[in-house]
N, C-alpha and C positions, 0 to 999 in steps of 0.2 A: 574403482566404488564398485560395492557389492548391491544385487539388486535381485528380486527374484524369491520364491517359495519354492523350497524343493522338500518333500517327502524323505527321510533316511530313516534307517534301522539301526538301534543300539545296540551291540553286538553283546556278548556275556561276559566281558572283560572289560565293559562299561567305554568301547572305543566307537565313534562315529563317523563316516567319511563325509568330507566336508566335498560341494558339489565343485565337478572339475573346474567350470567356470572361475571359481574363488580360489582355486589351490595357488593361481601362480602368482597372485597379488598378496596371500597369505605367504609367501617363499616355504621356507622352511620350520619356521614358528611363531606363535602367536600368545596373546597374555587371553585367557580366559577367566570370566571373574561374575560374580552373582548381579545379575540386571534387576531390570525393574520389571513390576508385573510378574515376578515367580520367573521369569525365562533368565537365561545366560547370555552374556554378552561376550561376543570375542572379538577383539581388536588387533589389527596388527600392531608390531611393536613400534613403529611411528606413531600412528594413531593414538595407540597408550601414552606415550609420552605426551603429546600434547594434551589429553584428556588430566593426565597424573601433575602434570604443572598447572593446571587450573584448579585440580583438588586440593594443592598444596598450600594453594596461594585463598583458599576457602580461609575466613574467619576462625581461628580456633577458639575464641572465648564463646562461639556460637553453638549451643549443643544440636541442632540440626546439621550444622556442617561440619562437626564432629562425626556424628551417626552414619551420614551419606558416605565422608572418608574411609570410615571404618568397613562400611558394606563394600564400597568398590574394590579398596586396597588391599583389606587382609583379606577379602574372598579372592584376592585374584592370583592367578597360578600361571606360568609358562608351560605352554605345549608345544609338542613337537608332533610336523607331520611324519608319519612313516611312509612306506616306498606305494601303497596303497592310498596314500590322501588321506588317511584315519587321524584322528588325535583321542587320546586318551582321556576323558573327564572325571576328575577325581571325584570318590566317592560322595564328599559332602556338599558338590557340585548338583551332582544327578540327583540326591538328597532335597537339596533348596529346591530345584526348579520341578520335581516329582517326575522325572524323567524315566520312564519305561522300554519297552521296546521300538515302540512308535515314535516317531519326533518328528517336529517341522524346522528346516532352517531357513531363516527369511534373512534375506540380504536389505541391509537399511543405510546404504550409501559407504558410509566410515566403518562402518561395523555388521558383527553377523548376530543375529538372535539363533538361540537354541530354545526350541521349547516343547514339552510336553504335548504330542499331539490334539490329546482332548483339549485343555487348556487354551493351543491356539484356537480351536476351532469356536470354541465358547466368547473366548476374548472379539476374533473377527466378527461371530454375529451381534454381539453387542453395539461393537464399536461402528459396525456397518448400518446397523439399523438408528445409531444416532449421527449419521454422519452430517446430516441438515444442519444440526445442534452445533456439531466441531467444526464445520465450515463457517459456521455465523462468529463464535467466539474467535476464530482465528482472522475473520476480517476484521475484526475489531482491533488485532494486534499490527495490521497490515499485510495479512499474507493473503 
């Protein structure tokens, strides 16, 4: 399980070190893809397979299904951890997420999210200020 929030720097080659706590679960490699809210998602191979099976079972005739599958699958890339626990984030994914030097790596149970530090701060502020509303809506769903 991935939990926690960590600040890391992107190096000049586009590599970022994963938090030590995450490296063992990731193993030697993972899948990185375009996430929602303009962040990146990193999945273990096992968790990616679970998600990919759900994605390929979405109705092909629905435009939203096709668009979401394209976002997630066409944007995905295999990545390997080097000896320092770093992964190379491809240019097109760095551009999509607006990644600059300062980033935030957030653990969200079955995935890791990589955010531009400024975008993460804005997102957190907005979400935290709406936490009562969000909780109420989730309560309607039985959470």
